[in-house]
C-alpha positions in Angstrom: 5.3 -4.2 -3.4 8.0 -2.8 -1.7 7.7 -5.0 1.6 7.2 -8.7 1.5 4.9 -10.7 4.2 6.6 -10.9 7.4 9.7 -8.9 6.1 10.5 -5.8 9.1 10.3 -2.0 7.9 11.4 0.9 9.4 8.7 3.7 10.0 7.7 5.3 6.9 9.8 3.0 4.4 6.5 3.2 1.0 4.8 -0.2 1.3 3.6 0.0 -2.2 3.7 2.4 -4.9 0.9 2.4 -7.2 0.5 2.7 -11.4 -1.5 3.9 -13.1 -1.9 5.6 -17.6 -4.0 8.7 -16.2 -5.2 10.6 -13.0 -8.4 8.8 -13.6 -7.0 5.8 -13.3 -4.9 6.7 -10.6 -7.4 8.7 -8.5 -9.7 4.7 -8.6 -7.4 3.1 -7.6 -6.1 5.1 -4.6 -10.1 5.2 -4.4 -9.9 1.1 -3.9 -7.4 1.0 -1.2 -8.7 3.5 0.3 -12.0 1.5 0.3 -10.4 -1.7 1.3 -7.9 -0.7 3.9 -7.2 -4.6 5.3 -5.6 -5.4 1.9 -2.6 -4.3 3.6 -2.4 -4.8 7.0 0.9 -4.0 9.3 1.4 -5.3 12.6 4.0 -3.9 15.2 6.4 -7.1 15.8 7.2 -6.5 19.7 
């Protein structure tokens, strides 16, 4: 994670980095993240 709960971030700033040893593991992680999009939520601080 590049940002912590409650931390203000700028538009376009990375929130997290996925690491994998193989392309298959990366594809799995990306798919899991896409299916569970509620893992990370971003709210407008306004």
